[in-house]
Every structure is written in C-alpha cells, then in structure tokens.
C-alpha positions in Angstrom: 58.4 -23.0 -61.3 59.5 -26.6 -61.0 61.8 -28.0 -58.3 63.9 -31.2 -58.6 65.1 -32.7 -55.4 67.7 -35.3 -54.5 66.6 -38.6 -52.9 68.3 -41.8 -51.9 67.1 -45.1 -53.4 66.2 -47.6 -50.7 64.4 -50.3 -52.6 64.0 -51.3 -56.3 61.2 -53.3 -57.8 61.2 -53.5 -61.6 61.0 -50.0 -63.1 59.9 -48.4 -59.8 62.0 -47.5 -56.7 61.2 -46.5 -53.2 63.2 -43.3 -52.3 63.8 -41.4 -49.2 64.2 -37.7 -48.8 64.2 -35.8 -45.5 62.4 -38.6 -43.8 59.7 -38.8 -46.5 59.4 -42.1 -48.4 57.7 -42.4 -51.7 57.6 -44.4 -54.9 59.1 -43.1 -58.2 59.7 -44.3 -61.7 63.3 -45.3 -62.6 62.5 -46.1 -66.2 65.0 -43.4 -67.4 67.8 -44.7 -65.2 68.2 -48.4 -65.9 71.5 -48.6 -64.0 70.3 -47.1 -60.7 71.2 -49.2 -57.6 70.1 -49.2 -54.0 72.0 -46.5 -52.1 72.3 -44.2 -55.2 71.1 -40.6 -55.0 68.8 -39.5 -57.8 67.2 -36.2 -58.8 63.4 -36.5 -58.7 61.1 -34.4 -60.9 57.4 -34.9 -61.4 57.5 -38.5 -60.2 60.5 -39.6 -62.2 64.1 -40.2 -61.3 65.8 -38.2 -64.0 69.5 -38.3 -63.1 71.9 -40.0 -60.8 73.7 -37.7 -58.5 77.1 -38.0 -56.8 76.6 -38.6 -53.1 78.7 -35.6 -52.0 76.7 -33.3 -54.3 73.4 -34.8 -53.1 74.4 -34.2 -49.5 75.5 -30.6 -50.2 72.2 -29.9 -52.0 70.2 -31.5 -49.1 72.1 -29.3 -46.7 71.2 -26.2 -48.7 67.5 -27.1 -48.6 67.8 -27.5 -44.9 69.3 -24.1 -44.4 66.4 -22.6 -46.5 63.9 -24.1 -44.1 64.9 -21.6 -41.4 64.4 -18.5 -43.6 
C-alpha cells in the first residue's frame, strides 16, 4: 500500500524543495510541478511532489491524519 501525504513548501532550490509536514522537514523533487511556490501545499509520494493541493483541503487532510494517530 502506498500513502501520499500533504506537505507545505518552505524553500525552493532549482527542481528541489524543502517541505514540512507535522514538524518533519525533508527534501523532495518538484520537477513535476514547475509552478509550485513557497507556501503551497503539495502531495508527496515516493520522494516527489506530484500535485498541488488547495490549502483548505491540505489542512483537512492533515487533521484527519492527526485523528488517526489516537486510534
């Protein structure tokens, strides 16, 4: 099973971005999203940002993940 998670872009350098999700910061490829900007939310899968995500939807998804932590 694969899981894609939302993350917020905090820095961009060429075709790589630093993203933050739940306090975890990591590098990811943004080569599939040439128009991504700092502050955008993206869906991460296997080290790649594969889709931009509306902020409201990203926050709703993050909230759902947080409720699952308590299960």
